[in-house]
PDB file of N, CA, C and O in Angstrom:
ATOM      1  N   MET A   1       0.839  -1.184  -0.005  1.00  0.00           N
ATOM      2  CA  MET A   1       0.003  -0.001   0.003  1.00  0.00           C
ATOM      3  C   MET A   1       0.881   1.250   0.002  1.00  0.00           C
ATOM      4  O   MET A   1       1.866   1.323   0.737  1.00  0.00           O
ATOM      5  N   SER A   2       0.528   2.218  -0.812  1.00  0.00           N
ATOM      6  CA  SER A   2       1.275   3.456  -0.934  1.00  0.00           C
ATOM      7  C   SER A   2       0.678   4.537  -0.045  1.00  0.00           C
ATOM      8  O   SER A   2      -0.519   4.513   0.243  1.00  0.00           O
ATOM      9  N   ALA A   3       1.496   5.474   0.389  1.00  0.00           N
ATOM     10  CA  ALA A   3       1.008   6.599   1.206  1.00  0.00           C
ATOM     11  C   ALA A   3       0.092   7.522   0.424  1.00  0.00           C
ATOM     12  O   ALA A   3      -0.628   8.321   1.022  1.00  0.00           O
ATOM     13  N   ILE A   4       0.102   7.431  -0.917  1.00  0.00           N
ATOM     14  CA  ILE A   4      -0.764   8.313  -1.709  1.00  0.00           C
ATOM     15  C   ILE A   4      -2.023   7.639  -2.201  1.00  0.00           C
ATOM     16  O   ILE A   4      -2.818   8.259  -2.907  1.00  0.00           O
ATOM     17  N   ASP A   5      -2.223   6.380  -1.845  1.00  0.00           N
ATOM     18  CA  ASP A   5      -3.457   5.674  -2.228  1.00  0.00           C
ATOM     19  C   ASP A   5      -4.659   6.451  -1.666  1.00  0.00           C
ATOM     20  O   ASP A   5      -4.657   6.840  -0.498  1.00  0.00           O
ATOM     21  N   GLY A   6      -5.658   6.669  -2.482  1.00  0.00           N
ATOM     22  CA  GLY A   6      -6.862   7.363  -2.065  1.00  0.00           C
ATOM     23  C   GLY A   6      -6.762   8.869  -2.116  1.00  0.00           C
ATOM     24  O   GLY A   6      -7.734   9.555  -1.799  1.00  0.00           O
ATOM     25  N   ASN A   7      -5.615   9.409  -2.504  1.00  0.00           N
ATOM     26  CA  ASN A   7      -5.454  10.868  -2.621  1.00  0.00           C
ATOM     27  C   ASN A   7      -5.160  11.187  -4.077  1.00  0.00           C
ATOM     28  O   ASN A   7      -4.004  11.178  -4.500  1.00  0.00           O
ATOM     29  N   ALA A   8      -6.205  11.468  -4.842  1.00  0.00           N
ATOM     30  CA  ALA A   8      -6.069  11.675  -6.282  1.00  0.00           C
ATOM     31  C   ALA A   8      -5.172  12.846  -6.629  1.00  0.00           C
ATOM     32  O   ALA A   8      -4.414  12.789  -7.597  1.00  0.00           O
ATOM     33  N   GLU A   9      -5.256  13.909  -5.840  1.00  0.00           N
ATOM     34  CA  GLU A   9      -4.442  15.109  -6.126  1.00  0.00           C
ATOM     35  C   GLU A   9      -2.953  14.832  -5.919  1.00  0.00           C
ATOM     36  O   GLU A   9      -2.125  15.257  -6.725  1.00  0.00           O
ATOM     37  N   LEU A  10      -2.617  14.133  -4.860  1.00  0.00           N
ATOM     38  CA  LEU A  10      -1.215  13.783  -4.593  1.00  0.00           C
ATOM     39  C   LEU A  10      -0.703  12.777  -5.629  1.00  0.00           C
ATOM     40  O   LEU A  10       0.427  12.885  -6.104  1.00  0.00           O
ATOM     41  N   LYS A  11      -1.548  11.799  -5.971  1.00  0.00           N
ATOM     42  CA  LYS A  11      -1.150  10.818  -7.004  1.00  0.00           C
ATOM     43  C   LYS A  11      -0.884  11.495  -8.321  1.00  0.00           C
ATOM     44  O   LYS A  11       0.082  11.141  -8.998  1.00  0.00           O
ATOM     45  N   ALA A  12      -1.708  12.468  -8.722  1.00  0.00           N
ATOM     46  CA  ALA A  12      -1.508  13.198  -9.958  1.00  0.00           C
ATOM     47  C   ALA A  12      -0.185  13.941  -9.944  1.00  0.00           C
ATOM     48  O   ALA A  12       0.491  14.014 -10.970  1.00  0.00           O
ATOM     49  N   LEU A  13       0.199  14.496  -8.792  1.00  0.00           N
ATOM     50  CA  LEU A  13       1.469  15.212  -8.677  1.00  0.00           C
ATOM     51  C   LEU A  13       2.644  14.254  -8.913  1.00  0.00           C
ATOM     52  O   LEU A  13       3.595  14.614  -9.606  1.00  0.00           O
ATOM     53  N   PHE A  14       2.593  13.055  -8.355  1.00  0.00           N
ATOM     54  CA  PHE A  14       3.694  12.091  -8.511  1.00  0.00           C
ATOM     55  C   PHE A  14       3.705  11.450  -9.899  1.00  0.00           C
ATOM     56  O   PHE A  14       4.730  10.906 -10.311  1.00  0.00           O
ATOM     57  N   ASP A  15       2.600  11.501 -10.619  1.00  0.00           N
ATOM     58  CA  ASP A  15       2.541  10.972 -11.972  1.00  0.00           C
ATOM     59  C   ASP A  15       2.863  12.025 -13.036  1.00  0.00           C
ATOM     60  O   ASP A  15       3.044  11.691 -14.207  1.00  0.00           O
ATOM     61  N   LYS A  16       2.933  13.280 -12.632  1.00  0.00           N
ATOM     62  CA  LYS A  16       3.172  14.396 -13.558  1.00  0.00           C
ATOM     63  C   LYS A  16       4.640  14.488 -13.952  1.00  0.00           C
ATOM     64  O   LYS A  16       5.529  14.337 -13.115  1.00  0.00           O
ATOM     65  N   LEU A  17       4.880  14.736 -15.225  1.00  0.00           N
ATOM     66  CA  LEU A  17       6.246  14.952 -15.713  1.00  0.00           C
ATOM     67  C   LEU A  17       6.704  16.336 -15.251  1.00  0.00           C
ATOM     68  O   LEU A  17       6.052  17.335 -15.556  1.00  0.00           O
ATOM     69  N   MET A  18       7.821  16.404 -14.516  1.00  0.00           N
ATOM     70  CA  MET A  18       8.312  17.686 -14.002  1.00  0.00           C
ATOM     71  C   MET A  18       9.825  17.777 -14.125  1.00  0.00           C
ATOM     72  O   MET A  18      10.530  16.771 -14.216  1.00  0.00           O
ATOM     73  N   LYS A  19      10.296  19.015 -14.125  1.00  0.00           N
ATOM     74  CA  LYS A  19      11.747  19.239 -14.192  1.00  0.00           C
ATOM     75  C   LYS A  19      12.338  19.114 -12.784  1.00  0.00           C
ATOM     76  O   LYS A  19      11.798  19.628 -11.804  1.00  0.00           O
ATOM     77  N   VAL A  20      13.486  18.399 -12.730  1.00  0.00           N
ATOM     78  CA  VAL A  20      14.126  18.091 -11.460  1.00  0.00           C
ATOM     79  C   VAL A  20      15.596  18.503 -11.522  1.00  0.00           C
ATOM     80  O   VAL A  20      16.285  18.210 -12.499  1.00  0.00           O
ATOM     81  N   TYR A  21      16.071  19.179 -10.483  1.00  0.00           N
ATOM     82  CA  TYR A  21      17.503  19.475 -10.340  1.00  0.00           C
ATOM     83  C   TYR A  21      18.158  18.362  -9.522  1.00  0.00           C
ATOM     84  O   TYR A  21      17.544  17.817  -8.605  1.00  0.00           O
ATOM     85  N   PHE A  22      19.396  18.029  -9.854  1.00  0.00           N
ATOM     86  CA  PHE A  22      20.208  17.142  -9.028  1.00  0.00           C
ATOM     87  C   PHE A  22      21.201  17.988  -8.267  1.00  0.00           C
ATOM     88  O   PHE A  22      22.019  18.686  -8.866  1.00  0.00           O
ATOM     89  N   ILE A  23      21.134  17.928  -6.949  1.00  0.00           N
ATOM     90  CA  ILE A  23      22.009  18.743  -6.120  1.00  0.00           C
ATOM     91  C   ILE A  23      22.952  17.826  -5.367  1.00  0.00           C
ATOM     92  O   ILE A  23      22.520  16.894  -4.687  1.00  0.00           O
ATOM     93  N   GLY A  24      24.247  18.097  -5.492  1.00  0.00           N
ATOM     94  CA  GLY A  24      25.276  17.311  -4.805  1.00  0.00           C
ATOM     95  C   GLY A  24      26.387  18.257  -4.393  1.00  0.00           C
ATOM     96  O   GLY A  24      26.127  19.342  -3.873  1.00  0.00           O
ATOM     97  N   SER A  25      27.627  17.847  -4.626  1.00  0.00           N
ATOM     98  CA  SER A  25      28.761  18.684  -4.239  1.00  0.00           C
ATOM     99  C   SER A  25      28.871  19.921  -5.127  1.00  0.00           C
ATOM    100  O   SER A  25      29.512  20.900  -4.747  1.00  0.00           O
ATOM    101  N   THR A  26      28.262  19.883  -6.280  1.00  0.00           N
ATOM    102  CA  THR A  26      28.218  21.069  -7.150  1.00  0.00           C
ATOM    103  C   THR A  26      26.773  21.319  -7.545  1.00  0.00           C
ATOM    104  O   THR A  26      25.966  20.392  -7.605  1.00  0.00           O
ATOM    105  N   MET A  27      26.454  22.571  -7.813  1.00  0.00           N
ATOM    106  CA  MET A  27      25.078  22.911  -8.246  1.00  0.00           C
ATOM    107  C   MET A  27      25.104  23.192  -9.727  1.00  0.00           C
ATOM    108  O   MET A  27      25.596  24.231 -10.167  1.00  0.00           O
ATOM    109  N   GLU A  28      24.570  22.259 -10.494  1.00  0.00           N
ATOM    110  CA  GLU A  28      24.505  22.469 -11.944  1.00  0.00           C
ATOM    111  C   GLU A  28      23.169  23.111 -12.282  1.00  0.00           C
ATOM    112  O   GLU A  28      22.165  22.856 -11.616  1.00  0.00           O
ATOM    113  N   LYS A  29      23.156  23.933 -13.304  1.00  0.00           N
ATOM    114  CA  LYS A  29      21.943  24.648 -13.704  1.00  0.00           C
ATOM    115  C   LYS A  29      21.070  23.880 -14.656  1.00  0.00           C
ATOM    116  O   LYS A  29      20.114  24.437 -15.196  1.00  0.00           O
ATOM    117  N   THR A  30      21.366  22.616 -14.884  1.00  0.00           N
ATOM    118  CA  THR A  30      20.572  21.820 -15.825  1.00  0.00           C
ATOM    119  C   THR A  30      19.522  21.011 -15.089  1.00  0.00           C
ATOM    120  O   THR A  30      19.669  20.711 -13.904  1.00  0.00           O
ATOM    121  N   THR A  31      18.463  20.661 -15.803  1.00  0.00           N
ATOM    122  CA  THR A  31      17.407  19.840 -15.238  1.00  0.00           C
ATOM    123  C   THR A  31      17.155  18.653 -16.128  1.00  0.00           C
ATOM    124  O   THR A  31      17.569  18.628 -17.287  1.00  0.00           O
ATOM    125  N   VAL A  32      16.468  17.661 -15.576  1.00  0.00           N
ATOM    126  CA  VAL A  32      15.986  16.522 -16.341  1.00  0.00           C
ATOM    127  C   VAL A  32      14.484  16.437 -16.072  1.00  0.00           C
ATOM    128  O   VAL A  32      14.019  16.911 -15.035  1.00  0.00           O
ATOM    129  N   GLU A  33      13.725  15.847 -16.982  1.00  0.00           N
ATOM    130  CA  GLU A  33      12.295  15.675 -16.766  1.00  0.00           C
ATOM    131  C   GLU A  33      12.052  14.254 -16.276  1.00  0.00           C
ATOM    132  O   GLU A  33      12.494  13.283 -16.892  1.00  0.00           O
ATOM    133  N   GLN A  34      11.338  14.149 -15.149  1.00  0.00           N
ATOM    134  CA  GLN A  34      11.047  12.849 -14.545  1.00  0.00           C
ATOM    135  C   GLN A  34       9.662  12.846 -13.938  1.00  0.00           C
ATOM    136  O   GLN A  34       9.082  13.892 -13.648  1.00  0.00           O
ATOM    137  N   ARG A  35       9.149  11.648 -13.753  1.00  0.00           N
ATOM    138  CA  ARG A  35       7.940  11.434 -12.960  1.00  0.00           C
ATOM    139  C   ARG A  35       8.416  10.888 -11.616  1.00  0.00           C
ATOM    140  O   ARG A  35       8.986   9.799 -11.551  1.00  0.00           O
ATOM    141  N   LEU A  36       8.184  11.634 -10.559  1.00  0.00           N
ATOM    142  CA  LEU A  36       8.716  11.240  -9.239  1.00  0.00           C
ATOM    143  C   LEU A  36       8.276   9.847  -8.819  1.00  0.00           C
ATOM    144  O   LEU A  36       9.069   9.085  -8.267  1.00  0.00           O
ATOM    145  N   GLY A  37       7.020   9.511  -9.077  1.00  0.00           N
ATOM    146  CA  GLY A  37       6.493   8.207  -8.683  1.00  0.00           C
ATOM    147  C   GLY A  37       7.161   7.044  -9.414  1.00  0.00           C
ATOM    148  O   GLY A  37       7.211   5.930  -8.892  1.00  0.00           O
ATOM    149  N   ALA A  38       7.672   7.296 -10.613  1.00  0.00           N
ATOM    150  CA  ALA A  38       8.309   6.244 -11.398  1.00  0.00           C
ATOM    151  C   ALA A  38       9.817   6.117 -11.086  1.00  0.00           C
ATOM    152  O   ALA A  38      10.403   5.051 -11.278  1.00  0.00           O
ATOM    153  N   GLU A  39      10.421   7.183 -10.617  1.00  0.00           N
ATOM    154  CA  GLU A  39      11.874   7.213 -10.449  1.00  0.00           C
ATOM    155  C   GLU A  39      12.352   6.971  -9.043  1.00  0.00           C
ATOM    156  O   GLU A  39      13.489   6.541  -8.850  1.00  0.00           O
ATOM    157  N   TYR A  40      11.512   7.234  -8.038  1.00  0.00           N
ATOM    158  CA  TYR A  40      11.970   7.212  -6.644  1.00  0.00           C
ATOM    159  C   TYR A  40      11.081   6.322  -5.780  1.00  0.00           C
ATOM    160  O   TYR A  40       9.872   6.231  -5.998  1.00  0.00           O
ATOM    161  N   ASP A  41      11.694   5.672  -4.804  1.00  0.00           N
ATOM    162  CA  ASP A  41      10.971   4.854  -3.841  1.00  0.00           C
ATOM    163  C   ASP A  41      10.404   5.716  -2.709  1.00  0.00           C
ATOM    164  O   ASP A  41       9.403   5.358  -2.088  1.00  0.00           O
ATOM    165  N   ALA A  42      11.054   6.857  -2.448  1.00  0.00           N
ATOM    166  CA  ALA A  42      10.590   7.757  -1.381  1.00  0.00           C
ATOM    167  C   ALA A  42      11.001   9.177  -1.733  1.00  0.00           C
ATOM    168  O   ALA A  42      11.992   9.400  -2.428  1.00  0.00           O
ATOM    169  N   VAL A  43      10.228  10.123  -1.244  1.00  0.00           N
ATOM    170  CA  VAL A  43      10.528  11.540  -1.420  1.00  0.00           C
ATOM    171  C   VAL A  43      10.455  12.170  -0.025  1.00  0.00           C
ATOM    172  O   VAL A  43       9.476  11.984   0.697  1.00  0.00           O
ATOM    173  N   VAL A  44      11.505  12.920   0.348  1.00  0.00           N
ATOM    174  CA  VAL A  44      11.574  13.559   1.666  1.00  0.00           C
ATOM    175  C   VAL A  44      11.609  15.060   1.467  1.00  0.00           C
ATOM    176  O   VAL A  44      12.403  15.561   0.671  1.00  0.00           O
ATOM    177  N   PHE A  45      10.762  15.783   2.179  1.00  0.00           N
ATOM    178  CA  PHE A  45      10.717  17.247   2.121  1.00  0.00           C
ATOM    179  C   PHE A  45      11.286  17.804   3.398  1.00  0.00           C
ATOM    180  O   PHE A  45      10.790  17.498   4.482  1.00  0.00           O
ATOM    181  N   LEU A  46      12.330  18.623   3.292  1.00  0.00           N
ATOM    182  CA  LEU A  46      12.932  19.309   4.420  1.00  0.00           C
ATOM    183  C   LEU A  46      12.597  20.777   4.315  1.00  0.00           C
ATOM    184  O   LEU A  46      13.072  21.454   3.403  1.00  0.00           O
ATOM    185  N   GLU A  47      11.803  21.278   5.214  1.00  0.00           N
ATOM    186  CA  GLU A  47      11.365  22.679   5.125  1.00  0.00           C
ATOM    187  C   GLU A  47      12.477  23.658   5.449  1.00  0.00           C
ATOM    188  O   GLU A  47      12.548  24.729   4.846  1.00  0.00           O
ATOM    189  N   LYS A  48      13.359  23.309   6.403  1.00  0.00           N
ATOM    190  CA  LYS A  48      14.420  24.212   6.802  1.00  0.00           C
ATOM    191  C   LYS A  48      15.727  23.438   6.965  1.00  0.00           C
ATOM    192  O   LYS A  48      15.765  22.399   7.623  1.00  0.00           O
ATOM    193  N   THR A  49      16.786  23.949   6.366  1.00  0.00           N
ATOM    194  CA  THR A  49      18.093  23.315   6.491  1.00  0.00           C
ATOM    195  C   THR A  49      19.135  24.401   6.812  1.00  0.00           C
ATOM    196  O   THR A  49      18.858  25.596   6.707  1.00  0.00           O
ATOM    197  N   THR A  50      20.310  23.967   7.196  1.00  0.00           N
ATOM    198  CA  THR A  50      21.437  24.886   7.411  1.00  0.00           C
ATOM    199  C   THR A  50      22.641  24.336   6.658  1.00  0.00           C
ATOM    200  O   THR A  50      22.706  23.147   6.342  1.00  0.00           O
ATOM    201  N   GLY A  51      23.579  25.211   6.379  1.00  0.00           N
ATOM    202  CA  GLY A  51      24.794  24.809   5.678  1.00  0.00           C
ATOM    203  C   GLY A  51      25.714  23.985   6.577  1.00  0.00           C
ATOM    204  O   GLY A  51      25.601  24.018   7.802  1.00  0.00           O
ATOM    205  N   THR A  52      26.618  23.252   5.950  1.00  0.00           N
ATOM    206  CA  THR A  52      27.570  22.494   6.741  1.00  0.00           C
ATOM    207  C   THR A  52      28.636  23.423   7.296  1.00  0.00           C
ATOM    208  O   THR A  52      28.858  24.517   6.778  1.00  0.00           O
ATOM    209  N   LYS A  53      29.297  22.966   8.366  1.00  0.00           N
ATOM    210  CA  LYS A  53      30.360  23.727   9.009  1.00  0.00           C
ATOM    211  C   LYS A  53      31.598  22.862   9.125  1.00  0.00           C
ATOM    212  O   LYS A  53      31.505  21.670   9.419  1.00  0.00           O
ATOM    213  N   PRO A  54      32.771  23.465   8.894  1.00  0.00           N
ATOM    214  CA  PRO A  54      33.997  22.663   9.020  1.00  0.00           C
ATOM    215  C   PRO A  54      34.241  22.257  10.481  1.00  0.00           C
ATOM    216  O   PRO A  54      33.830  22.953  11.409  1.00  0.00           O
ATOM    217  N   ASN A  55      34.910  21.129  10.660  1.00  0.00           N
ATOM    218  CA  ASN A  55      35.226  20.672  12.006  1.00  0.00           C
ATOM    219  C   ASN A  55      36.327  21.488  12.636  1.00  0.00           C
ATOM    220  O   ASN A  55      36.713  21.229  13.775  1.00  0.00           O
TER     221      ASN A  55
END
């Protein structure tokens, strides 16, 4: 059972083709088009983050 079962609006969002940035050690300005529900097992939303600090 999926967390979006029974929620048509959320299911439509995960089935929609959208542009996605890949963020890692460098920030590239290019995007790829993906359907989140087809490409990922889980999606995590972090509302607030902070930068890393050296030891």
